[in-house]
Every structure is written in C-alpha cells, then in structure tokens.
C-alpha positions in Angstrom: -17.4 -4.1 -5.2 -19.0 -2.5 -2.2 -20.0 -4.6 0.8 -22.7 -3.7 3.3 -22.0 -4.5 6.9 -24.1 -7.5 7.8 -24.7 -9.1 11.2 -22.6 -12.1 12.0 -23.4 -15.0 14.2 -20.3 -16.5 15.9 -19.2 -19.5 13.8 -17.5 -22.6 15.0 -14.5 -22.6 12.6 -12.2 -20.0 11.2 -10.2 -20.3 7.9 -6.6 -19.1 8.2 -3.9 -18.7 5.6 -0.7 -19.8 7.4 2.9 -19.3 6.3 4.4 -22.8 6.1 7.7 -22.0 4.3 10.1 -19.1 4.4 9.8 -17.5 1.0 12.9 -17.1 -1.3 12.2 -13.8 -3.1 8.6 -13.2 -3.9 6.2 -15.3 -1.8 4.4 -18.0 -3.9 1.2 -20.0 -3.3 3.1 -23.1 -2.0 4.6 -21.0 0.9 1.1 -21.0 2.4 -1.7 -23.3 3.4 -5.3 -22.8 4.3 -6.4 -24.5 7.6 -9.6 -24.4 9.7 -9.3 -23.6 13.4 -11.9 -22.9 16.2 -13.0 -19.4 16.7 -12.0 -17.9 20.0 -14.0 -15.5 22.3 -12.4 -12.1 22.9 -11.0 -11.5 26.3 -10.8 -8.2 28.2 -9.3 -5.5 26.0 -9.8 -7.6 22.9 -12.3 -7.7 20.0 -13.4 -10.3 17.6 -13.2 -9.1 14.0 -15.0 -10.7 11.0 -12.8 -9.8 8.1 -14.4 -8.6 4.9 -11.5 -7.5 2.7 -8.0 -9.0 3.0 -5.2 -6.8 1.7 -2.1 -7.8 -0.3 0.7 -5.4 0.1 4.4 -5.3 -1.0 5.5 -5.0 2.6 4.3 -8.5 3.2 7.3 -9.9 1.3 9.6 -8.4 3.9 7.3 -9.6 6.8 7.3 -13.2 5.4 11.1 -13.2 5.3 11.5 -12.0 8.8 11.2 -14.5 11.6 10.9 -11.7 14.2 7.8 -10.4 12.5 6.2 -13.5 10.9 6.5 -17.0 12.5 6.2 -20.1 10.4 2.8 -21.7 11.1 1.1 -18.4 12.1 -1.6 -16.7 10.0 0.0 -14.4 7.5 0.4 -10.9 8.9 -1.7 -8.6 6.9 -4.0 -5.6 6.9 -7.7 -6.1 6.5 -11.1 -4.3 6.8 -13.6 -6.0 9.0 -16.6 -5.8 11.4 -16.2 -5.8 15.2 -18.5 -8.7 15.9 -17.8 -8.7 19.7 -15.9 -5.9 21.3 -14.4 -5.7 24.8 -12.4 -2.6 23.8 -13.3 0.8 25.0 -14.3 3.1 22.1 -15.1 0.3 19.7 -18.7 -0.9 19.5 -20.2 -4.1 18.2 -20.9 -3.6 14.5 -18.2 -0.9 14.0 -16.1 -1.2 10.8 -12.4 -1.4 11.6 -9.1 -1.5 9.7 -5.9 -3.0 11.0 -3.6 -5.9 11.5 -6.1 -8.8 11.4 -4.2 -11.3 9.3 -5.3 -13.5 6.4 -8.2 -15.2 8.0 -12.0 -15.0 8.4 -12.0 -14.1 12.1 -9.3 -12.4 14.2 -8.8 -11.7 17.9 -7.3 -8.2 18.0 -6.2 -5.7 20.6 -6.8 -1.9 20.3 -3.2 -1.5 19.2 -3.9 -3.7 16.2 -6.6 -1.3 15.0 -5.3 1.5 12.8 -8.7 3.0 12.1 -12.0 2.8 13.8 -14.3 3.6 10.9 -17.6 3.1 12.6 -20.1 3.5 9.8 -18.5 3.9 6.4 -18.8 7.1 4.4 -17.5 5.6 1.2 -17.1 2.1 -0.2 -16.0 -0.5 2.4 -13.2 -1.8 0.2 -11.6 1.7 -0.1 -10.7 1.7 3.6 -8.1 -1.0 2.7 -6.7 0.9 -0.2 -7.1 4.5 -1.0 -8.2 5.2 2.5 -6.0 2.5 4.0 -2.2 2.1 4.5 -1.4 2.9 0.8 -3.4 6.1 0.6 -2.4 7.3 4.1 1.3 6.6 3.2 1.0 8.8 0.0 -0.8 11.6 1.9 1.5 11.8 5.0 4.8 11.1 3.3 4.4 13.5 0.3 2.8 16.3 2.3 5.1 15.8 5.2 8.5 15.3 3.6 8.3 17.1 0.2 5.0 19.1 0.0 4.4 19.9 -3.7 4.1 23.5 -4.9 3.1 25.0 -8.1 5.5 24.6 -11.0 7.5 21.8 -9.4 8.3 18.6 -11.4 7.7 15.4 -9.4 8.7 11.9 -10.5 6.8 8.9 -9.1 7.6 5.2 -9.6 4.9 2.6 -9.5 2.7 5.5 -10.5 -0.4 3.4 -11.2 -0.4 1.7 -7.8 -2.5 2.9 -5.0 0.4 4.9 -3.4 1.7 6.3 -6.7 -1.8 7.2 -8.1 -2.6 9.3 -5.0 0.8 11.0 -5.0 0.2 12.0 -8.6 -3.2 13.4 -7.8 -1.8 15.3 -4.8 0.9 16.8 -7.0 -1.5 17.8 -9.7 -3.9 19.4 -7.2 -1.0 21.6 -5.9 -0.2 22.8 -9.4 3.0 20.6 -9.7 3.8 18.6 -12.8 3.8 14.9 -12.0 5.6 12.3 -14.2 4.8 8.7 -13.7 6.7 5.5 -14.2 4.8 2.2 -14.5 5.2 -1.2 -16.1 2.6 -1.5 -18.9 1.1 0.7 -21.7 -2.4 0.4 -20.3 -1.2 1.6 -16.9 0.6 4.5 -18.6 -2.8 5.5 -20.2 -4.5 5.2 -16.8 -2.0 7.4 -15.1 -2.6 10.2 -17.6 -6.3 9.8 -17.9 -7.3 9.2 -14.3 -4.5 10.1 -11.9 -3.5 13.6 -13.0 -0.1 12.7 -14.5 1.2 15.2 -17.1 3.4 12.5 -18.6 3.9 8.8 -17.9 6.3 6.1 -19.3 6.4 2.4 -19.4 9.9 1.9 -17.9 10.2 -1.5 -19.4 10.1 -0.2 -23.0 11.7 3.2 -22.9 15.2 4.5 -22.4 14.5 6.0 -19.0 17.5 8.4 -19.2 16.3 9.8 -22.5 12.6 9.9 -21.4 13.5 11.9 -18.3 15.7 14.3 -20.2 12.9 15.0 -22.6 10.1 15.2 -20.0 12.0 17.1 -17.4 14.8 19.1 -19.2 15.3 21.4 -16.2 15.5 18.4 -13.7 13.3 16.9 -11.0 12.4 18.7 -7.8 11.1 15.6 -6.1 11.3 11.8 -6.6 8.7 9.7 -4.8 10.5 6.4 -4.9 8.6 3.2 -4.5 11.1 0.8 -6.1 14.7 1.7 -5.6 17.1 -0.2 -7.9 17.9 0.9 -11.5 15.0 3.4 -11.6 16.5 5.2 -8.6 20.0 5.2 -10.1 18.7 6.9 -13.2 16.4 9.4 -11.4 19.2 10.6 -9.1 21.1 11.9 -12.2 18.1 14.0 -13.1 17.5 15.6 -9.7 17.9 19.4 -9.3 20.2 20.7 -6.7 18.5 20.6 -3.3 16.0 18.2 -4.7 14.2 15.7 -2.4 13.8 12.0 -2.6 11.2 10.1 -0.6 12.2 6.5 -0.1 8.9 4.6 0.3 9.5 1.2 -1.1 12.2 -1.2 -2.5 10.1 -3.3 -4.9 13.0 -3.6 -7.4 15.1 -5.6 -5.0 13.9 -9.3 -5.2 15.5 -10.4 -2.0 17.4 -8.9 1.0 19.0 -12.2 1.9 21.9 -11.7 1.4 21.8 -7.9 1.3 22.6 -6.5 -2.1 25.7 -4.4 -2.8 25.4 -0.9 -1.3 25.2 2.5 -2.9 27.6 3.6 -5.7 26.1 7.0 -6.5 26.8 8.9 -3.2 28.7 11.6 -5.2 25.5 12.5 -7.0 23.7 13.0 -3.7 26.7 15.1 -2.4 27.1 17.3 -5.4 23.3 17.9 -5.9 22.9 18.5 -2.1 19.9 16.2 -2.1 17.7 15.4 0.8 16.8 11.7 0.9 14.3 10.6 3.5 12.8 7.2 4.4 9.2 6.9 5.4 7.6 4.1 7.4 3.9 4.6 7.8 3.7 2.7 11.1 5.8 5.5 12.7 2.8 7.8 12.2 0.0 5.7 13.5 -1.2 8.7 15.6 -2.0 10.6 12.4 -3.7 7.7 10.6 -7.3 8.5 11.3 -6.7 12.2 10.5 -5.4 11.3 7.1 -8.3 8.9 6.5 -10.8 11.6 7.1 -9.1 14.0 4.7 -8.9 11.3 2.0 -12.6 10.4 2.6 -13.6 14.0 2.0 -11.7 14.1 -1.2 -13.3 10.9 -2.3 -16.8 12.1 -1.5 -16.1 15.4 -3.4 -15.1 13.3 -6.5 -11.5 14.6 -6.2 -9.8 11.3 -5.5 -9.6 8.6 -8.2 -8.5 5.0 -7.5 -8.5 1.5 -8.9 -9.2 -1.7 -7.1 -8.4 -5.3 -8.2 -10.7 -7.5 -6.1 -10.8 -11.3 -6.1 -13.3 -13.4 -4.1 -12.8 -16.3 -1.8 -10.0 -17.4 0.6 -8.1 -19.5 -2.0 -7.6 -16.4 -4.1 -5.3 -15.0 -1.3 -2.6 -17.6 -2.3 -2.0 -15.9 -5.6 -2.4 -12.3 -4.5 1.3 -11.5 -3.7 2.7 -13.2 -6.9 0.2 -11.1 -8.9 1.3 -7.9 -7.1 5.0 -8.4 -7.8 4.5 -9.5 -11.4 2.5 -6.4 -12.2 -0.6 -8.5 -13.1 -2.8 -6.5 -10.8 -4.7 -3.4 -11.9 -5.2 -1.3 -8.8 -5.2 -2.1 -5.1 -5.1 -5.9 -4.7 -7.8 -7.1 -2.3 -9.6 -10.4 -1.6 -13.2 -10.3 -0.5 -14.0 -13.0 2.1 -17.1 -11.6 3.7 -20.8 -11.8 2.9 -22.0 -9.9 -0.2 
C-alpha cells in the first residue's frame, strides 16, 4: 500500500495506544488500551506529526518491559512515518514526510531529536520509509557493512532471514559475491528467501537438524553470522564458525524474557579457540548516519536492486495484535499499521 501525503486539518481528538500493564514475555493486546485525548499545539522547537504508518518492531518488547524507557499509561514508544502538519523546527517544513519516535497514536508532538529522517517528499513508497528504508533497513546496511563487510567467496549465515533486517542482509551479501545462508521459521519463508532475497540456501530451523544442515551447506565453515535471535541458533552457529570469523549481535528474539536474566554463556571456549570477533550493534548509536543510509537504500530500491516484503494492517485497533503476530512469526514482511488517509 502506498499513501499519498494529504493535507490535514487540526483535529480535536487524538487516538493513542497506551501501555496499561507491564508485559510478561511478549506483549499481548490486553497490555494496551486505546484512548482519545486532545490534540496539542506544537511549541517552540516542536512539530505536530500526523502519523501514517505505525511500526511494530521486536525492540518494543524490551521497551515495554523497561520502566526507564516506557512508563505505564504513556503512549507505546514506537517508530512511525508521518507528515509534519505544523512545524516550529528549523529545517522541517509543514508537509514534509518524517520518520522517527512518534508513538502509537494518530498525532504526536515531537522534537527534532525524535526525528530520525526528514524525508521531505518521498522518492519511493511512503510505507517503505518505516521498513526497508527505516530502522530495519538502516540497521542491516550499517551493521553489516560496518562490522563485517562481505566479500566475494565468503559464507554468511543470517537468522530471521525473511524479516526486513535479514532480507536486506542477504541481498547485501549476494551483491558482494558472498554466499548467504538464511534461517527462518516456515517453508514459505524459506522459498521467499531463495526466490526474492538472494539466498543461496535457506532452512526452516523448526524442521531441520540445524547442525547437520550447516555442515552440509557450509562444509568449510562460516565467515560471518548475522545474529538476530541468539539462543539455540547462536549456540549451533558458533560451532560452525571459521577461525577469525565474525558474529554481529543484532537481536535476541529467541529469549522470551530478560526478567530474570537467563543463564549466561557456556560456549566461551569456542569463541576463544576460533578467535572470533563478536560485536553488538545498536542502531541508535549511529543516528548521525541514518539519513545517509536511507539515501543509499532508496537508490537501490529505485534501481530495482532492493526487494522487500510488507505486512500492512489498517486501523488503530490492529496495532494491539501487531507485536504478538511479530513474535509468533505470523507476519510476512515488515509489520506496519496504516492509520492515515488513503
């Protein structure tokens, strides 16, 4: 779905999805409620954003569990693409498309620091700025190219390979002449990885013996593991890494809860003997490079060299089921909810 950028009159009410209970494990619909509140006018240094696409991302599970980040009773912290309806921020004009921390709501009062990308007038579909050209795509681009840039002949393993991050990592690897191997949770996503996202091989980790699959697909070992899950997949992948291989830690989706923290590592010796480099990546440490990465990804998309899938629902109530769908694997592509005018 591609939305045009319409004009918006200032409404009287704003729908918000508020967190009302601290989630245990994956957030569920009953942890939230939808309320109506008055719409505020932006003050100096602020802008009023009319959200179009609300994003559902794995990181929100951690935000919802952390009182320092997400207060009970506040709109759920989230990324979104929207229109600057009224801007009192230098460099952002009324009518500009923007992407940033605007929360699960129709309208948001934001500061410049909340805006990750001032898009202005979109070059590609509006929704893509929340996915392939948003945090997931930029994460894939900056983490992979910055921490373990792929080269011809390398073997690269990627978990959650059909997700937005994983699908772009696979395409980056293939473009560089590397051999990407993807792990995903269903047979149709395996097919999508090989048909659309450049994967030389892909496996449904739920139905294969992963140790045997990796021995067969990468008999000489893995140069790089782009890890979006941690857990048992990571434990197995480490045993297949080449000496001096690199692991990019980008997500921990396999851990259902960090309260209490799970038992620590038990495979340190593999890391030691293989002389592995294991690097964590947090996208928000690289906000100064966000717009640069968006431009490069937009160019690839316009040239037809970047494929991506989107799973878009409509209407504010659909937000309540977005995170459960994400963690169950029910989504097919970037999970978004459209709340703007078509």
